N, C-alpha and C positions, 0 to 999 in steps of 0.2 A: 626361770626368771629363781634367782635370787631379791627380791626383793628388798633384803636389807642394803644389796652393793649402791644404794645412791642415796646420799645426805639426807636429801629432801623431801625422799618417804620416811625416812627415820627420825628428821625432827616433826615430819606430821603424825606420827605416830605416841609418839614421849608428848606433844601439848594435846595433844587426844585425850590418853592415858592417866589421867587425871582432871578431866574433863567427864561430864555427863554426858553431853555431845556442844557445839561451839559452829558457828554459824562461817558458810565461807567464805566471808571479808573480814572473821576475826585471823584466819590460819592466816587470810590472803599475805594482811598490813605485817601477825603477828613474823611470816616470811620472808617477805619483799619480792613476791612472785609477782609472776600477771595473770589473765584470768588463764588463759590456757593451757603454763605452764604449772601451774595452780590443782586445771582441771586432769588434765593429764594424771602428773600421778597419784590424783582420787583412783582415779579411773583402773588404775593399775594395781590397785589395794584393796579397793572392791575387788576387782575380776575375783581373785584371790581368799574374797572373804575377810577381809579384814576389817574394815570400814561398811559404815552404810552410810548411804544418805539418805534427804527427803525434802523434797523440793514443797512448798504451799506458797503465799499465794495471804503480801500482808498489801495492805493494802494501795495497792495495785501493785506492789514487783514483787517477784519472784523472788519468795526466802530459801535457800538452800545450807537442812542443817545437817549433819558429818559427825559420829562417833563412831567408839573404836568399837567393834563385837569383840564374844565374847575371843575369838576364838585369835584376832591379832593382841584382843592384851595376855596372852600365854601368850603368844609366839614370841611378842613385843619383851617379854617377861627375862624367857630364852633368851634371847639376844642380850640383855645385859647382862646377863648371867655369865652368856658364852665372851664379854670383851672383857 
């Protein structure tokens, strides 16, 4: 499966590329996605090792932080060079 055949996954990587990490809700709002849709795409990116997710409890609420991995950063950079 080509991870870059989804515009949503490309946008996720583009947002993460310039950040150290971001919160799930930040991505959801920026990309105008539902929880389920974003979770689906994040799972695909995590399966290929392009992102890492870390869940923590802050103030009684679960917070999910997402960051791009070195593998994901390199793959995204190569993808941009190709297009």
